[in-house]
C-alpha positions in Angstrom: -2.0 0.0 19.7 -3.3 -3.6 19.3 -3.3 -7.1 20.6 -3.0 -10.3 18.5 -4.1 -14.0 19.2 -3.9 -16.9 16.9 -6.5 -19.6 17.6 -5.9 -23.3 17.3 -7.5 -23.3 13.8 -4.9 -20.7 12.7 -7.5 -17.9 12.6 -5.9 -14.6 13.6 -7.8 -12.3 15.9 -6.6 -8.7 16.4 -8.1 -6.0 18.5 -7.5 -2.3 19.2 -9.1 -1.0 22.4 -10.5 2.5 22.0 -12.3 3.0 25.4 -13.1 6.7 24.5 -15.4 5.6 21.6 -19.1 4.6 21.8 -18.8 2.4 18.8 -17.3 -1.0 17.9 -16.3 -2.1 14.4 -15.9 -5.7 13.3 -14.0 -6.5 10.2 -13.4 -10.0 8.7 -10.8 -10.0 5.9 -10.5 -13.1 3.7 -7.9 -13.9 1.1 -10.2 -13.9 -1.8 -10.0 -11.6 -4.8 -9.5 -11.4 -8.5 -5.8 -12.5 -8.3 -7.1 -15.9 -7.1 -9.4 -16.3 -10.1 -8.9 -18.0 -13.5 -10.2 -16.1 -16.5 -13.2 -18.5 -16.6 -14.1 -17.6 -13.0 -13.5 -13.8 -13.4 -15.7 -12.1 -10.9 -16.4 -15.0 -8.6 -14.9 -13.4 -5.5 -17.0 -10.3 -6.0 -20.1 -12.3 -6.8 -19.6 -14.4 -3.7 -19.2 -11.3 -1.5 -22.8 -10.4 -2.4 -24.4 -13.7 -1.7 -24.1 -14.0 2.2 -26.3 -10.8 2.4 -29.1 -12.8 0.8 -29.4 -15.1 3.8 -27.4 -17.0 6.4 -28.3 -19.9 8.8 -29.4 -17.6 11.6 -30.7 -14.8 9.5 -32.2 -16.6 6.5 -33.4 -13.7 4.4 -31.9 -10.5 3.1 -34.3 -8.5 5.1 -33.4 -10.3 8.3 -29.7 -9.8 7.7 -30.1 -6.1 7.1 -32.5 -5.6 10.0 -30.2 -7.3 12.4 -27.8 -4.4 12.0 -29.9 -1.5 10.7 -32.5 -2.2 13.4 -30.0 -1.2 16.1 -28.7 1.8 14.1 -25.6 0.1 12.8 -24.1 0.0 9.3 -22.5 -2.9 7.4 -21.2 -3.7 4.0 -18.5 -5.6 2.2 -16.0 -5.0 -0.6 -13.7 -7.0 -2.9 -10.5 -6.1 -4.5 -7.7 -7.9 -6.1 -6.2 -9.5 -3.0 -8.9 -9.7 -0.4 -12.6 -9.6 0.4 -13.8 -7.7 3.5 -17.0 -7.9 5.5 -17.5 -5.2 8.1 -20.0 -3.8 10.5 -20.1 -0.8 12.9 -22.5 -0.6 15.8 -23.0 1.2 19.1 -21.2 -0.6 21.9 -24.3 -2.3 23.5 -24.9 -4.2 20.2 -21.4 -5.5 19.7 -22.2 -9.1 20.3 -25.0 -9.2 17.8 -22.8 -7.4 15.2 -20.1 -10.0 15.6 -22.6 -12.8 15.3 -24.0 -11.4 12.1 -20.6 -10.8 10.4 -19.3 -14.2 11.4 -22.5 -15.9 10.1 -22.0 -14.1 6.8 -18.6 -15.6 6.4 -19.3 -19.0 7.9 -22.8 -19.9 7.1 -24.2 -18.3 3.9 -27.1 -20.2 2.6 -26.3 -19.8 -1.2 -29.9 -20.7 -2.0 -30.1 -21.4 -5.8 -33.1 -19.1 -6.3 -31.4 -16.2 -4.5 -28.1 -16.8 -6.2 -29.7 -16.4 -9.6 -31.5 -13.2 -8.5 -28.3 -11.7 -7.2 -26.4 -12.7 -10.3 -28.6 -10.3 -12.2 -28.0 -7.6 -9.6 -24.2 -8.0 -9.9 -24.5 -7.8 -13.7 -26.4 -4.6 -13.3 -23.7 -3.3 -11.0 -21.1 -4.0 -13.7 -23.2 -2.3 -16.4 -23.6 0.7 -14.2 -19.9 0.9 -13.7 -19.3 0.8 -17.4 -21.8 3.6 -18.0 -19.4 6.1 -16.3 -16.5 7.1 -18.6 -14.3 7.9 -15.6 -14.7 4.3 -14.3 -13.9 3.0 -17.8 -10.7 5.0 -17.8 -9.7 3.5 -14.5 -10.3 0.0 -15.8 -8.4 0.7 -19.1 -5.3 2.1 -17.3 -5.2 -1.2 -15.3 -5.4 -3.1 -18.5 -2.6 -1.0 -20.0 -0.4 -1.6 -16.9 -1.1 -5.3 -16.5 -2.3 -6.7 -19.9 -3.9 -10.2 -20.2 -3.7 -11.1 -16.5 -5.7 -10.9 -13.3 -4.2 -7.6 -12.2 -5.5 -5.9 -15.3 -9.0 -7.3 -15.2 -12.1 -5.6 -13.6 -12.3 -7.1 -10.1 -16.0 -7.7 -10.7 -15.4 -9.6 -14.0 -17.8 -8.9 -16.9 -21.6 -9.4 -17.2 -20.8 -12.4 -19.4 -18.2 -14.0 -17.1 -20.5 -13.6 -14.1 -23.4 -15.0 -16.0 -21.4 -18.2 -16.8 -20.2 -19.1 -13.3 -22.1 -22.2 -12.0 -23.3 -22.4 -8.5 -21.2 -25.5 -7.8 -18.0 -23.4 -8.7 -19.1 -20.7 -6.3 -19.5 -23.3 -3.5 -16.1 -24.8 -4.3 -14.5 -21.4 -4.2 -16.1 -20.6 -0.9 -14.9 -23.9 0.6 -11.4 -23.3 -0.7 -10.8 -19.7 0.2 -13.0 -19.0 3.2 -10.9 -20.8 5.7 -9.5 -19.7 9.1 -5.9 -19.8 8.0 -6.8 -17.5 5.1 -8.8 -15.0 7.2 -8.4 -12.3 9.9 -10.9 -11.0 12.4 -10.1 -7.5 13.6 -12.2 -5.5 16.1 -11.7 -2.0 17.2 -13.6 0.1 19.7 -14.7 0.0 23.3 -13.9 -3.7 23.8 -11.3 -5.9 25.5 -9.1 -8.3 23.7 -10.1 -11.2 25.9 -13.8 -10.6 25.3 -13.3 -10.6 21.6 -11.1 -13.7 21.5 -13.6 -15.7 23.6 -16.5 -14.8 21.4 -14.7 -15.4 18.1 -13.2 -18.7 19.4 -16.7 -19.9 20.3 -18.2 -18.9 16.9 -15.4 -20.6 14.9 -14.5 -23.7 16.9 -15.7 -25.9 14.0 -13.9 -23.9 11.3 -11.0 -26.0 9.9 -8.0 -24.8 7.9 -7.2 -25.7 4.4 -4.6 -24.7 1.8 -6.1 -21.8 -0.3 -5.7 -21.2 -4.0 -2.5 -19.4 -5.0 -2.6 -15.8 -6.2 -1.4 -15.0 -9.6 2.0 -13.1 -9.7 2.2 -10.1 -11.9 3.8 -10.4 -15.3 5.7 -7.5 -16.9 3.9 -5.7 -19.7 5.2 -3.8 -22.7 8.6 -2.2 -22.7 7.3 0.8 -24.6 4.6 3.4 -24.0 1.0 1.9 -24.3 -2.1 3.9 -25.2 -5.6 2.5 -25.0 -8.5 4.6 -26.4 -12.2 3.8 -26.0 -14.3 6.0 -28.2 -17.7 7.2 -26.8 -19.8 10.3 -27.0 -19.2 12.4 -24.0 -18.7 16.0 -23.1 -15.3 15.3 -21.6 -12.3 13.2 -22.4 -11.4 11.1 -19.3 -7.6 10.7 -19.2 -5.5 8.4 -17.1 -1.7 8.4 -17.2 -0.2 5.5 -15.3 3.2 4.0 -14.3 4.2 0.8 -12.6 4.7 1.4 -8.9 6.0 -0.4 -5.8 4.9 -3.3 -3.6 3.5 -3.2 -0.1 7.0 -4.1 1.3 9.3 -2.1 -1.0 11.8 -0.1 1.1 11.0 3.0 -1.0 7.2 2.9 -0.4 7.3 5.9 1.9 9.3 8.0 -0.5 6.9 6.9 -3.2 3.9 8.0 -1.1 5.5 11.4 -0.6 6.2 11.7 -4.3 2.5 11.1 -5.0 1.4 13.7 -2.4 3.6 16.4 -4.0 2.5 15.4 -7.4 -1.3 15.2 -7.1 -2.8 14.5 -3.8 -4.8 17.4 -2.6 -5.7 21.0 -3.6 -2.1 22.3 -3.0 -0.4 19.6 -5.1 1.5 20.4 -8.3 -1.1 18.9 -10.7 -4.0 20.7 -9.1 -2.2 24.1 -8.9 -0.8 23.9 -12.4 -3.5 22.1 -14.5 -6.5 23.5 -12.7 -5.6 26.7 -11.1 -3.1 28.1 -13.6 -4.2 26.5 -16.9 -7.9 25.8 -16.2 -7.6 22.6 -18.1 -9.6 20.4 -15.7 -12.1 20.5 -12.8 -10.9 17.2 -11.4 -7.2 16.3 -11.5 -5.4 14.1 -9.0 -2.9 11.3 -8.6 -3.1 8.2 -6.5 -0.9 5.2 -5.7 -1.7 1.5 -5.2 0.5 -1.0 -3.5 0.0 -4.8 -3.8 1.9 -7.9 -2.7 4.4 -7.8 -5.6 3.6 -4.7 -7.6 1.9 -1.3 -7.5 1.0 1.7 -9.6 0.8 5.5 -9.8 -2.1 6.9 -11.7 -3.0 10.4 -12.7 -6.6 11.2 -13.7 -8.2 14.3 -15.2 -11.4 15.1 -17.0 -11.0 17.7 -19.8 -12.7 19.2 -22.8 -11.9 16.8 -25.7 -10.0 19.4 -27.7 -7.7 20.0 -24.7 -6.7 16.3 -24.3 -3.3 16.7 -25.9 -2.5 19.7 -23.7 -3.6 17.9 -20.6 -1.5 14.8 -21.4 1.5 16.9 -22.1 0.9 18.8 -18.8 0.7 15.5 -16.8 3.8 14.1 -18.4 5.7 17.3 -17.8 4.8 17.2 -14.1 5.8 13.6 -13.8 9.2 14.3 -15.4 9.7 17.3 -13.0 9.4 14.9 -10.0 12.8 13.5 -11.1 14.4 16.7 -9.8 14.9 17.4 -6.1 11.7 18.5 -4.4 12.1 21.7 -2.3 12.4 21.1 1.4 9.3 23.2 2.1 7.2 21.2 -0.3 8.3 17.9 1.1 7.7 19.0 4.7 4.2 20.0 3.7 3.6 16.6 2.1 4.8 14.8 5.3 2.5 16.8 7.5 -0.4 16.4 5.1 0.1 12.6 5.1 0.5 12.2 8.8 -2.5 14.5 9.5 -4.8 12.6 7.2 -3.7 9.3 8.7 -4.3 10.4 12.3 -7.7 11.9 11.4 -8.7 8.6 9.7 -7.6 6.5 12.6 -10.0 8.3 15.0 -12.7 6.0 13.5 -13.1 2.5 14.9 -13.9 1.0 11.5 -10.7 2.5 9.9 -8.6 1.1 12.8 -10.1 -2.4 12.4 -9.6 -2.3 8.6 -6.0 -1.2 9.2 -5.3 -4.2 11.4 -7.1 -6.7 9.2 -5.6 -5.8 5.9 -2.0 -5.6 7.0 -2.2 -8.8 9.0 -3.8 -10.7 6.0 -1.5 -9.3 3.3 1.8 -8.9 5.2 1.5 -11.2 8.2 2.3 -8.3 10.5 0.9 -4.9 11.4 2.9 -1.7 11.1 2.2 0.4 14.1 1.3 4.1 13.7 4.6 5.1 15.3 6.5 3.0 12.7 4.6 4.5 9.8 5.1 8.1 11.1 8.8 7.4 11.5 8.9 6.0 8.0 7.3 9.2 6.6 9.5 11.5 8.6 12.7 9.6 7.4 12.0 10.5 3.7 14.5 13.0 2.3 14.5 15.2 -0.8 17.1 12.8 -2.3 14.8 9.8 -1.6 11.9 11.3 -3.5 14.1 12.2 -6.5 15.7 8.8 -6.5 12.4 7.0 -6.5 11.1 9.3 -9.3 14.1 8.5 -11.3 13.6 4.8 -10.6 10.0 4.8 -11.7 9.3 7.7 -14.0 10.5 6.4 -17.4 9.2 7.1 -20.8 8.9 3.4 -21.8 6.9 2.7 -18.7 4.2 5.3 -19.3 0.7 4.1 -19.9 -2.2 6.2 -21.2 -5.9 5.5 -21.2 -8.5 7.8 -22.8 -12.3 7.4 -22.8 -14.1 10.0 -24.9 -14.7 11.3 -28.4 -11.3 10.2 -29.8 -10.7 7.6 -32.4 -6.9 7.0 -32.7 -4.2 6.3 -30.2 -1.3 7.1 -32.7 -1.2 10.9 -32.1 -1.6 10.4 -28.4 1.3 8.0 -28.1 3.7 10.7 -29.3 2.8 12.7 -26.2 4.3 10.1 -23.8 7.8 11.6 -24.2 9.7 13.9 -21.9 
């Protein structure tokens, strides 16, 4: 599926040859995210992700950066989460070399011009304000705070308008120098390319890049040992409800059973939550569950948007479905969940960008890449007993967390609903 080379400066280069495609995707994954930040620097990783697009050594203005890729019909972007920052680009095969040059220049040679930094600081603050204007986004942030209070895992990855406004340029430069290092990065390329070609080009572009010990990431700390409810009152036509539970890490042996549990519970239009809360009870238009897996922790979160007067009924319905997962899942339902998961995975990996991202994220976070065959085998190995056992391990009353954004004032009456 892929080839791997470690350069002399400890930069890892991974490629997946997809000769049937007409595209090439370049992804650079860097160990920089909110888990590396102190409270005083909350949001610095995300802020820094924005800044290279304002200009680099070879493409010194934002317009030149964007035109270098859009001018040949390509697309590019970047993202930041808790454990990594990713810069990516996808172009037609004839423009691969320029795409690689652009992405590497973003990572290696951002100008960080003081005037442009201040302009982008305002843009980032507006992005954070925009996020906070959406009640569903606020519910997502509140459930993280309920799961991981007073620590990096529970903070908004982007920080706050206030924290971003207070980060000095010299701290941004210092963070760049510390985290953006070859031993803390992975270059992954997928598409109609050869491994030797990619290694030669990356080696030439990064020969001057030297390794350095990065900042440590903050381990997760256990939260409350009783149900937690956070309510943010605001005028809205819906109550936005999130019910969450602590989950599993990226390497937990039960991660495949956990994934199957989530699919049965609330992933897709034939899941239990969708069929029961939407189709049968008409409580919600949007109801679904999702899982997150990190280096040392994880979560399962259920979201639904409901008429405010139906909030109690919706929370009770979600808790009831969570509790039902502790019983053995029928074989037919589990078989459907397995085929759903494998099918979605296979469809996603037809895209060169998805393949490059798959390689980069696993190599950076795990130090190895699970092949598609291993993942499919892991999914197929899950039994009915495994799903019930994982549900019994994770679905506990005292671990339930609830976040509600909408026209509600008190959390007291809602807390009573977090019981089986």
